[in-house]
C-alpha positions as CSV (number, residue, x, y, z in Angstrom):
1,M,0.8,3.2,-15.7
2,A,1.5,4.1,-12.1
3,P,-1.5,4.9,-9.9
4,R,-2.2,8.5,-9.2
5,F,-2.7,7.8,-5.6
6,A,-2.1,5.1,-3.0
7,W,-5.1,3.5,-1.3
8,G,-5.4,4.3,2.3
9,C,-6.3,7.0,4.8
10,V,-5.8,10.6,4.1
11,A,-5.6,13.9,5.9
12,V,-7.3,17.2,4.8
13,P,-7.9,20.4,6.7
14,L,-10.0,19.9,9.8
15,A,-12.8,22.2,8.8
16,W,-13.1,20.8,5.2
17,G,-16.2,19.0,4.2
18,L,-17.1,18.0,0.7
19,L,-20.7,17.7,-0.5
20,I,-20.9,15.9,-3.8
21,A,-24.2,15.8,-5.7
22,G,-25.0,12.6,-7.5
23,A,-26.5,12.2,-10.9
24,A,-30.2,13.1,-11.3
25,P,-32.3,10.3,-9.7
26,S,-34.5,8.1,-11.8
27,R,-38.2,7.9,-11.3
28,A,-37.8,4.9,-9.0
29,E,-35.2,6.8,-7.0
30,A,-37.4,9.9,-6.9
31,A,-40.0,7.8,-5.1
32,Q,-37.6,7.6,-2.2
33,A,-36.4,11.2,-2.5
34,G,-36.8,12.0,1.1
35,K,-34.3,9.4,2.2
36,E,-32.0,9.8,-0.8
37,R,-31.6,13.6,-0.2
38,T,-30.0,12.7,3.1
39,P,-26.2,12.8,2.4
40,L,-24.1,9.7,3.0
41,R,-21.4,10.7,5.4
42,I,-18.1,9.1,4.6
43,A,-14.7,9.7,6.2
44,V,-11.1,8.9,5.3
45,A,-8.8,8.6,8.3
46,A,-5.5,10.5,8.3
47,M,-2.6,8.9,6.4
48,I,-1.4,11.1,3.6
49,S,-1.3,14.9,3.5
50,P,-3.9,17.1,2.0
51,E,-2.3,18.0,-1.3
52,E,-2.2,14.3,-2.3
53,T,-5.8,13.5,-1.8
54,L,-8.6,15.6,-3.1
55,N,-9.0,14.8,-6.8
56,V,-9.1,11.0,-6.7
57,Y,-11.2,10.7,-3.6
58,Q,-13.6,13.2,-5.0
59,E,-14.0,10.9,-8.0
60,L,-14.7,7.9,-5.7
61,M,-17.3,9.9,-3.7
62,D,-18.9,11.3,-6.9
63,Y,-19.1,7.7,-8.2
64,I,-20.8,6.6,-5.0
65,A,-23.3,9.5,-5.1
66,A,-24.2,8.8,-8.7
67,K,-24.6,5.0,-8.2
68,L,-26.7,5.3,-5.1
69,G,-28.6,8.4,-6.1
70,R,-27.6,10.3,-2.9
71,P,-25.3,13.1,-2.2
72,V,-22.1,12.2,-0.4
73,E,-20.5,14.3,2.3
74,M,-16.9,13.7,3.1
75,K,-15.9,14.2,6.7
76,Q,-12.4,14.6,7.8
77,R,-10.4,14.8,11.1
78,R,-6.7,15.1,11.9
79,T,-6.4,11.9,14.0
80,Y,-7.5,8.3,13.7
81,Q,-9.3,8.5,17.0
82,E,-11.5,11.4,15.9
83,V,-12.7,9.4,13.0
84,N,-13.4,6.4,15.2
85,D,-15.4,8.5,17.6
86,M,-17.5,9.8,14.7
87,L,-18.2,6.3,13.6
88,G,-19.1,5.3,17.1
89,T,-21.4,8.2,17.8
90,G,-23.5,8.0,14.6
91,K,-21.9,10.9,12.8
92,L,-20.7,8.8,9.9
93,D,-22.2,6.1,7.6
94,A,-18.9,4.7,6.5
95,A,-15.2,5.3,6.7
96,I,-12.0,4.2,4.9
97,L,-10.0,3.1,7.9
98,C,-6.4,2.2,8.6
99,S,-6.0,-1.3,9.8
100,G,-5.2,-0.5,13.4
101,T,-7.9,2.1,13.4
102,Y,-10.4,-0.6,12.4
103,V,-9.3,-2.9,15.2
104,H,-9.7,-0.2,17.8
105,A,-13.0,1.0,16.3
106,K,-14.4,-2.6,16.4
107,R,-13.4,-3.1,20.0
108,Q,-14.6,0.3,21.2
109,Y,-17.7,0.8,19.1
110,G,-18.5,-2.5,17.3
111,V,-17.7,-1.1,13.9
112,E,-18.2,-3.7,11.2
113,L,-16.0,-4.7,8.3
114,L,-17.6,-3.9,4.9
115,A,-14.9,-4.5,2.3
116,V,-11.1,-5.0,2.0
117,P,-8.9,-3.7,-0.9
118,V,-6.7,-6.1,-2.8
119,I,-3.5,-4.3,-3.8
120,N,-0.9,-5.9,-6.0
121,G,-2.7,-9.2,-5.7
122,S,-2.9,-9.2,-1.9
123,P,-5.2,-7.8,0.8
124,T,-2.2,-6.9,3.0
125,Y,0.6,-4.4,3.5
126,R,3.6,-3.9,5.7
127,S,5.4,-1.5,8.0
128,Y,8.8,-0.2,6.7
129,I,11.4,1.2,9.0
130,I,13.3,3.8,7.0
131,V,16.5,5.9,7.6
132,P,18.2,8.6,5.6
133,Q,20.2,7.3,2.7
134,S,23.4,8.5,4.4
135,S,22.7,6.8,7.7
136,T,25.0,3.9,8.8
137,A,22.1,2.2,10.5
138,A,21.1,-1.2,9.1
139,S,18.3,-2.2,11.5
140,L,15.8,-0.8,13.9
141,E,18.1,-1.9,16.8
142,E,20.8,0.5,15.5
143,L,18.4,3.5,16.0
144,H,19.0,3.3,19.7
145,R,19.3,6.8,21.2
146,K,18.3,8.3,17.9
147,R,15.4,10.5,16.8
148,F,12.4,8.6,15.5
149,A,9.1,9.6,13.9
150,F,5.8,7.8,14.4
151,T,2.7,8.5,12.4
152,D,-0.4,8.3,14.7
153,P,-0.9,6.5,18.0
154,L,-3.5,4.2,16.3
155,S,-1.4,3.5,13.2
156,T,-0.3,-0.2,12.8
157,S,2.6,0.5,10.4
158,G,3.5,3.9,11.8
159,Y,3.3,3.2,15.6
160,L,2.0,-0.2,16.8
161,Y,4.4,-2.4,14.9
162,P,7.7,-0.7,15.8
163,V,6.7,-0.4,19.4
164,Y,5.6,-4.0,19.5
165,Y,8.9,-5.0,17.9
166,L,10.9,-3.3,20.6
167,V,8.7,-4.4,23.6
168,S,8.8,-8.1,22.4
169,R,12.6,-7.8,22.6
170,G,12.7,-6.3,26.1
171,R,13.1,-2.7,25.0
172,Q,11.0,0.3,26.2
173,P,10.3,2.8,23.4
174,A,10.3,5.7,25.9
175,T,13.9,5.1,26.7
176,F,15.1,3.4,23.6
177,F,14.9,6.5,21.4
178,A,16.5,9.8,22.2
179,K,13.4,11.6,20.9
180,T,10.1,10.7,19.3
181,L,7.4,12.7,17.5
182,F,4.1,12.1,15.7
183,T,3.8,13.5,12.1
184,Y,0.2,12.4,11.5
185,S,0.8,11.3,7.9
186,H,3.2,8.8,6.3
187,D,4.5,11.2,3.6
188,N,5.3,13.7,6.4
189,S,7.4,10.9,8.1
190,I,9.2,10.1,4.8
191,E,10.0,13.8,4.3
192,A,11.3,14.1,7.9
193,V,13.7,11.2,7.2
194,A,14.7,12.5,3.8
195,E,15.6,15.8,5.3
196,S,17.3,14.2,8.3
197,V,14.9,15.9,10.7
198,V,14.7,12.5,12.3
199,D,17.1,9.5,12.1
200,G,14.4,7.0,11.4
201,A,10.6,6.4,10.9
202,A,8.0,3.7,10.6
203,V,5.8,4.1,7.5
204,D,3.1,2.3,5.5
205,S,4.6,0.2,2.7
206,L,1.9,1.2,0.2
207,I,2.5,4.9,0.7
208,Y,6.3,4.4,0.5
209,D,6.1,2.3,-2.7
210,Y,3.7,4.8,-4.2
211,L,5.9,7.7,-3.5
212,Q,8.9,5.8,-4.9
213,V,7.1,6.0,-8.3
214,T,5.6,9.5,-8.0
215,K,8.3,11.3,-6.0
216,P,11.5,9.2,-6.7
217,A,13.8,12.1,-5.8
218,L,12.3,12.3,-2.3
219,V,12.3,8.5,-1.6
220,A,15.9,8.2,-3.0
221,Q,17.0,10.2,0.0
222,T,15.8,7.3,2.3
223,R,16.3,3.5,2.4
224,I,14.5,0.6,4.1
225,V,16.3,-1.2,7.0
226,H,13.4,-3.4,8.1
227,R,10.2,-4.8,6.7
228,S,7.4,-6.1,9.0
229,P,5.3,-9.2,8.5
230,S,2.1,-8.6,6.5
231,F,-1.1,-7.1,8.0
232,G,-4.6,-6.8,6.7
233,A,-5.0,-3.8,4.4
234,Q,-7.0,-0.7,5.2
235,P,-10.7,-1.6,5.0
236,V,-14.0,0.2,4.6
237,G,-15.9,0.1,7.9
238,V,-19.4,0.9,8.8
239,P,-21.3,1.6,12.2
240,K,-22.9,-1.5,13.7
241,N,-26.3,0.2,13.6
242,L,-26.2,1.3,9.9
243,D,-29.5,0.5,8.3
244,P,-29.3,-2.8,6.4
245,A,-30.3,-1.3,3.0
246,T,-27.5,1.3,3.1
247,R,-25.0,-1.3,4.3
248,R,-26.0,-3.7,1.5
249,A,-25.9,-0.9,-1.2
250,L,-22.4,0.3,-0.1
251,R,-21.0,-3.3,0.1
252,D,-22.3,-4.2,-3.3
253,L,-20.9,-1.0,-4.8
254,F,-17.4,-1.6,-3.5
255,L,-17.4,-5.3,-4.5
256,R,-18.5,-4.4,-8.0
257,L,-16.2,-1.5,-8.7
258,D,-13.9,-3.7,-10.8
259,Q,-16.8,-4.8,-13.0
260,D,-17.7,-1.3,-14.2
261,P,-15.5,0.8,-16.6
262,A,-15.8,4.0,-14.5
263,G,-15.1,2.0,-11.4
264,Q,-12.1,0.4,-13.0
265,G,-10.7,3.8,-13.7
266,I,-11.1,4.9,-10.1
267,L,-9.5,1.7,-8.9
268,R,-6.4,2.3,-11.1
269,K,-6.0,5.8,-9.7
270,L,-6.3,4.4,-6.2
271,G,-3.7,1.7,-6.9
272,V,-6.3,-1.0,-5.9
273,D,-7.0,-4.2,-7.9
274,R,-10.5,-4.8,-6.5
275,F,-12.4,-5.1,-3.2
276,I,-13.3,-8.4,-1.5
277,P,-15.7,-9.2,1.3
278,G,-14.1,-8.4,4.7
279,D,-12.5,-11.2,6.7
280,D,-12.0,-10.0,10.2
281,R,-9.2,-12.7,10.7
282,L,-6.9,-10.6,8.5
283,Y,-6.5,-8.3,11.5
284,D,-5.8,-10.9,14.2
285,S,-2.0,-10.3,14.1
286,I,-2.8,-6.6,15.0
287,R,-4.8,-7.8,18.0
288,K,-2.0,-9.9,19.1
289,M,0.4,-7.0,19.0
290,L,-2.1,-4.9,21.0
291,R,-2.3,-7.5,23.7
292,V,1.4,-7.6,24.0
293,M,1.5,-3.8,24.4
294,E,-1.4,-3.8,26.9
295,R,0.4,-6.4,29.0
296,A,3.5,-4.1,28.9
297,R,1.2,-1.2,29.8
298,I,2.2,0.8,26.8
299,R,-0.5,2.8,24.9
């Protein structure tokens, strides 16, 4: 059965916040009721558009609330940087981050890796460069002087990789493309290509592959002309000053999701096999790309 959703970062309306009450606490939990009535604040960075997100993430947050005996408040913002700023300023307890967002958040705020998803047997994903099905382009190079869609300035697959690819070959993105724009979600970028609003886009492979199953008519209007090397998948991150007990409880919960029937059901809907302990080295290739861009003075 195809997953109902693709793991990653999602976008919902800016003002939206979701408070999910957990199951009634046990007597032992009630002894710590003061602490446990304080909501856990968890964000999901912007990657997929609102209509694709609410139900399955609500299930995940409800599961967390029930297991930890605390309500969960989902916080959302439009851009990756806004989520990073919330993590860094104590306004969040955890976040599902995109890979590039995590690298920036760790460097800027010391955000720590909590868990990494394994998807289709691997804790990695790729960037796809896509074009309309009718396009004659067969590579990123053939999109010279064309219209191109990026996702977010902190997106690895939707911005960093294609810009790095061009810079490492002596090209300047500002002059290579005729026009660029940011869509702020990967499905928006795919739709822009399908409808020939742009001539090409860089998108997350997990989102593209998911939509190929759930929206085949849309994806059939596009095709892939380039696949990047693999990058570390979108992790769960926490602030460096999160209290140890909460950090440990969240980590154990994610790492044990695949050992619980209800957790297994949520994982299936997310398109995730399981979670594994975070290995920061998974993201070294992203840091390498960032250094190349910084030397080229491209942000």
